[in-house]
N, C-alpha and C positions, 0 to 999 in steps of 0.2 A: 241561290245556293240551295234553296229548299223548295220543294213543291207539295201542294196538298195541304189539308188543314188537319185538325185533331183526328178525324176519323180515318183518313187515308194519308197519314204522314209518310212522306217519301223524302229521303235525303239525297241530294245530288251535289257532288263537288265539281265546280268548274274546272276546266283545264288550267294548267298553270299560267298560260298566257292571258287568261281571263280573270284570274283570281283576284286581282286587285294589287295594291301597292305592296312591294316587297316580295311578291310571290310570282312575278312574271318571269320572262325569259332570264333576267339577271338572278332571279332567285334560284331557278332551275340550274343555271351555270354555277352559281355559288355552292349549291348542293352537291353537284359533281365535283367541284374543286375540293370540298371538304372530305368527300368520300375518297377521292384520289389521294389526298394528303393522308388520310388515315391508313390507306392501303400502303403507301410509301413508308409510313412509320412502322407498320407491321413487318414489312420486308426488311427494314433496317433491324428491327428487333429479332427477326429470324437470323439474320447475319451475326448479330451480337450473341445470340444463343450458340450458334456455331463456334464462334470464336471463344466463348467461355468453355465450351466442351473441349475444344482443342487445348486450351490453357490447362484444363483439368487433366487431360491425357498426358500432357507434358510433365506436369507435377508428379503423376503416378509413375510415368516412365523414369523420371529422375529419381524418385524414392525406390524404384526397383533395382537401381544400380547398386553395386557393391560399395562404391565410394561415391556418394551424391555430391554434386557440385552445389554448395551452399548458396552462392550467388544466383545461379540459374534457378534454383528451387524457389528462392525468395522472390525472383523477378516473375516467374510464372505463376506463383501464388498471388502476388500483387495484381497481375493482369486478370487472373480469374475473379478475384474479389472485385475489382473495378467493373468487369463485364456483368457480374451477377447484380451489382448495385444498379447499373445502367438498365438492365433488363427489369428489374424489379420496379424501378421508378416508371419506366414506359408502361409496363403492365398495369401499374396502378392508375396511370393516366388514362389508358384505354378503358378500364373498368369504371372509373369516374364518369367518362364520356357515355359508355353504355348504360350506366345507372341513370344518368340524366335523360337519355332517350327513352328508356323503359318506363320511367316515372312520369313521363310527360312534361318535365320541367323544360322551359325554354332553352334552346341552345342554337348555335349558329347553323343555318342551313336547313332548318325544319319548320314546317308550318302545321305540324300535327297538333301541337298544344292550341294554336290559335283556332284551328278548326274544331277542335274539341270543345273550347270555350264558347265558340259560336253556336255549336250544336246544343250545348246546354242552356245557353241563353234563349235560343228559340224555343227549347222545351219549356222554359219558365214562362215565356210570352204566351205560349199555348195554354198553359195551365192557368195563367192569370185571366186570359180571355174566357176559358171556360167558367171560371169562378165568378167573374163579372157577369156572365150570362145568367148563371144560376141566381146571383143577387138581383139582377134586373128582373128575372121571372118572379122572385119572391116579393119584390116591391110591387110589381103590377097585380099580383094576387092580393096583396094587403090593400091596394087601392081600389080594387073592384068592389062594387056594393054587394 
């Protein structure tokens, strides 16, 4: 996953088919499935927003009449309210998901967090190796006559 030492540290990420358990072809397919599901949810959300706008328009149309039909008005208002609640819930879920992705918290279909953790661990190993080398040199200097 990584090449070079402390002086010429280079980071290389292996292709998904070589990356290890959970990140192979099945991991790639799972990532695409999650992305497709998210897109379908957003398309449904878009349709729901359209329905809520239609209901709002019907409420306004009914209110603009000289003699408003109370039952139709209540039905359209209830449809609008239900659509807005559904849109709000789905938008909240989408925002929670995006927050997890943006903050590096583990979530289904992503190996970013694991890659980041691995990178940080390798940096710590390099640092420990450097400090151990300095300690070894100090010990050698103290033991020299």
